[in-house]
N, C-alpha and C positions, 0 to 999 in steps of 0.2 A: 683162328680157323677161317678159311675162305668160304664165302657164302654166295648163294645165288639170290639176286634181288630182282623182283619184277616191279617195274614202275609204270604208271599210267601217265597221261598227258599232264604236264604242268599247266596251270592257268597262267595267263599273261602276267598277272600281278605277282605270282610266285617267281616267275622267270625274271621279271624286272627287279624284284627284291633281291634275288641272288646276285645279279649284276651290281646292284647298289652296295650290297655287303662286301662284295669282292673289291670294289673300287675304294672302300675305306680301309682295306688292308686287314679286315677282321679275320680272314682265312689264314693269314700267316703274319703274325705280329713281328715286325722288324726282321723278317727272314730275307736272306739274300741268295738268289738263285743264279747269280751272274756266271757261275761255272757250269750251268745246265744248258744243254742244247737238245732240242727235240726235232726229229724229222717226221713230217707227215707225208706218207707215200699214198698218193691218190691214183685211182685208175685213169681218170681223164677229166681235166677241168673244162672240157667242152660240154660236159653234162652238168646242168645247173645244180643238181643234188650235191655233187662233190664240192662245188663252190660254197654251199651252205655249211657243209661239214668243215671245210677249211676255215671259214670264219669262226666257227665254234671253237676249233682247236686254237687258232691264233689269238682270239680275244680272251679265252679262258687263261691262257698262259700269261698274257699281258695283265690281266686282272688279279691273278692269284699267285703268280710266281715272278716277283719283281727281279728283273735282270736276266731272266732266261730268254733264249732265242728259239725261233722256230724257222725251219727251212722246209718249204713245200716242194715236193718232187712230183711232176706230172708224168705219168707212165704211158700216156697216149694209147691206152687200152692194149698194151703189149706186155706180156708176162716177162719177156727177156729184159725189156727196159726197166720194169719194176725191180727185178732182181739186181740189175746193174745200179739202179738208184740206191737200193739198200746197201750194196757193197760200197758205194761211194760215201754214203753217210757213215757207215761203220769205219771206213778207213780214216775219215775226218774226225773220229773220236766222239760220235754222237752219244749222248747220255741215254736216250730212250727213243723208241720208234712207235708212231701210230701208223697202222697200215689199213687201208681199205683195199683188199686184194683185187687184182684183175680177174681172178677166178680162184675157187677154193683149192684146186689141185696145185697150182703154182705157188700158192702162199707157203706151202710146206718148205720149199727151198729157202725162202726168205727167213722163215722161223729158224731153220737149221743154221744159217749163216749168223744170225743174231745170237742164238744160243751159244755157238762156238766162241763168239766174241764177248759174251757176258753182257749183252745189251738187252734190256727188257723190252717186250713188244706188247702193245695193246692193239687188238684187232677191232676195227670200227666198221661194222656191217660186213655182209657177205659170208664170212666164216672161212675156216680152213679144214681140209680133209683130216689133218693130223698135225702134230707138232706141239712144242712147248711155248706158252705165251703167258703174259702177266694177267690179262683180263680180256674178255670178249664183250663188246658193246653191241647188242643186237636189237633188231625189231622183231616182234612176233608176226612174221610175214604170213604164216598160215592163217592166224586168226583175222588179220587185217583183210586178206584176200577173201576169206570165207564170208566175212561180214559184207564185203562189197558184192560178192556173188549172190548172196541172199537178197541184197537190195535190187540188183539187176533182175533176179528171178521174180521179185514182187511186181516189177514193171512189165514183165512179159508173160506169155502164156505157155502152158505145158506143151512141149514138143518144139518150141521155137529154137532156131539154130543160132549158136554163138561160137566164137572162135577166140583164140588168144594169140597175142604177139608177145612172146616171152623173153625174159632174160636168158642168157646162155645157161643151159641146163647143167653145165659144169659148176655153176654157182649154187651153193646151198640155198641162198635166199630165193633164187629163181625157181628152184624145185618146189619150195614151200609155197610160193605165190601161186604156182600152177595148180598144185594139189588143193590148196585152200579154196581157190575159186571154183574148182570142179566140185568140191563138196558143197559149196554155197549154192551153186546153180541147180544142184540136185534137189534142193528144197521145193522146187516147183517143176521138176521134170524137164528142164531145158536140155537140149542136145548139143554137146560140144562136137563140132564137125571136123575141126582141124586146128593146128597151131603152127606158127612160124617162130623161129628162134633167132634173136638178134645177136650180133657180134659187136657192133659199134654203139648200140643204144642211142641212136640219134633220130632226128626228125625224118630224115630221108628213108631210113628203114621202116619207120612207122607208116610213112606215106606209101611206099612201094608194096609192103606186105599187105596193107589194107586194100590196095588196088587188086592184088592177086586174089585175096580171100573173097572180096565182094564180087569179083568176076567169076570165080570158081563156084561160089555159093550164092546165087541170086536172091535166095530167100533169107540170107543172113540178117539177124536182128540185132546183134551186138558184137563189137570187137573190144576185148579187154587188153589194153597195153600195159606192160609191166613198169613203165617209167613215164615221166612227165613229158619230155620232149617228143618221144614217139607218139604220145597221145595227140599232140598238136598236129603231127604229121598225118595221123589217121583222120582227124577232123578235116584237114585240107583235102585229102584224097576223096572223101565222100562228098565234100562241097563241089569239087571239080566236076563230078558227074551228076550232081543234083540228087544224090541219094539221101533222102530224108527218113527212110525206113530203118536204117541201121544205126543203133546207138553206139557211143564211145564211152567206155569206162576206163579209168586210169589208176595208177599207183604213183604216189608222191605228188608234189605240188610245185607250182611256180606262179608268178604273177599272171602269166598268160593263161594258165589252167584256171586260176581264180576267175578271170574274165570270161573264159569259155563256159564255166559252170553257171555264172550269172546269166549268160546269154543263151543257155540251154543247148550249147554245142557238145558239152561233156555232161553225161548224166550224173556222175559221181566220181570221186577219187578217194583212195585210202591214203591219207597223209601221214607220212613218217615225220620224225622230229630230228632232221639232220644237224641243226645247230646244237640242240641238246646232246646229240650223240657225240659231237666233237668235244663239247664241254666236259661230258662225263668221261671221255677217254683221257683227257688231261687230268681230271680229278684222280683217276687211278694211278697215273704216273706220279703225281704229287704225293699221294698217300704212301706209295712205295718208297719214295725218296725221304719222306718224313718218318719212316718207320712205323706207319700206321697200317691198319688192316686194309687189304685190297679186296674188292669184290671180284671174284673170278668170272662171274657172268652177270651182266646187267641187261635185262630185257625190257625194252620200251614198247609201249602200245602205239597203235595208230588210231586215228579217228576218221569216221566217215564224213566227208564233206559233200554236201548236195546243195542244190539251189534253195532248198528250204532252210538251211542253217548257215549258209556261207557268211552272212552278215554278222551273226553272233559269234562265229568262230574265227573271224578274220584276225582279231588282235592276238589270239592264241597262236595262230599260224605264223604271224609276223615274229613273235618272240622265239618260237622253237623250230621254225621250219623255213622261213623266207628271208632271213637277214644274211646278206653276203658281203657287207662292207660297213 
């Protein structure tokens, strides 16, 4: 019977132990997966988060499925390109697909194509509006953003103005982050005055939207960016005009974000576990191929990273979130 499993953050020791066990071949004694090919369909490798997921997928295949191959397709944040990539992989006889959708609506078409071809699909992050899939590896985006919102609220005063620079609201994870943050800031009566919706999820959008929001709302006290690179764009925009009154909060992590938190330029981030998400996606494919039980949904937690805990959390971040090669 398929089951839903909720997992929290692995410690660095646990994550490294998993890798060591995999390297010894303990996960698949004398198994040969040389006839197995896996396609990873990523939204955009210009976004650091997806390079971490890519590493998790590729390394887990190398460690636990000897002989199997992985092909990564970059969709350049274009739903039509992602569908074409899926069709290419299916035409080439791929064994299984891991997809991080460009958005939840367009994922439905990819799932339909794969189902018609008999190719199992694991969805890694974002989610799909509908369709048949083997497993969904998700982050508890609502809880992570709510915790972040509560932390921001604790640093500000009732009535202070905040705004969001969100993921595309056609993505389920973007909706959850927006709603979670809104519930979190309500804990101290903050006022959300506006939001901007990203399409490319890059530094330039974070920069430009922060400029717009800070100009439109001179009393703005915090901008919450839904991704790591836009958070750094927000920091740059505020520094350019000498605005030291507006805080930046983020979601996800990168080496730059770590440094920005240490330097007080970002107040906090809700760190996902992209490397672990990639590894877990491969685990479900392997279980399916081995005739074992597959977890239909695996929900991973985030953890709040602040200047107060960054040093003690860094090894954990490196193991589950910040390794790309």
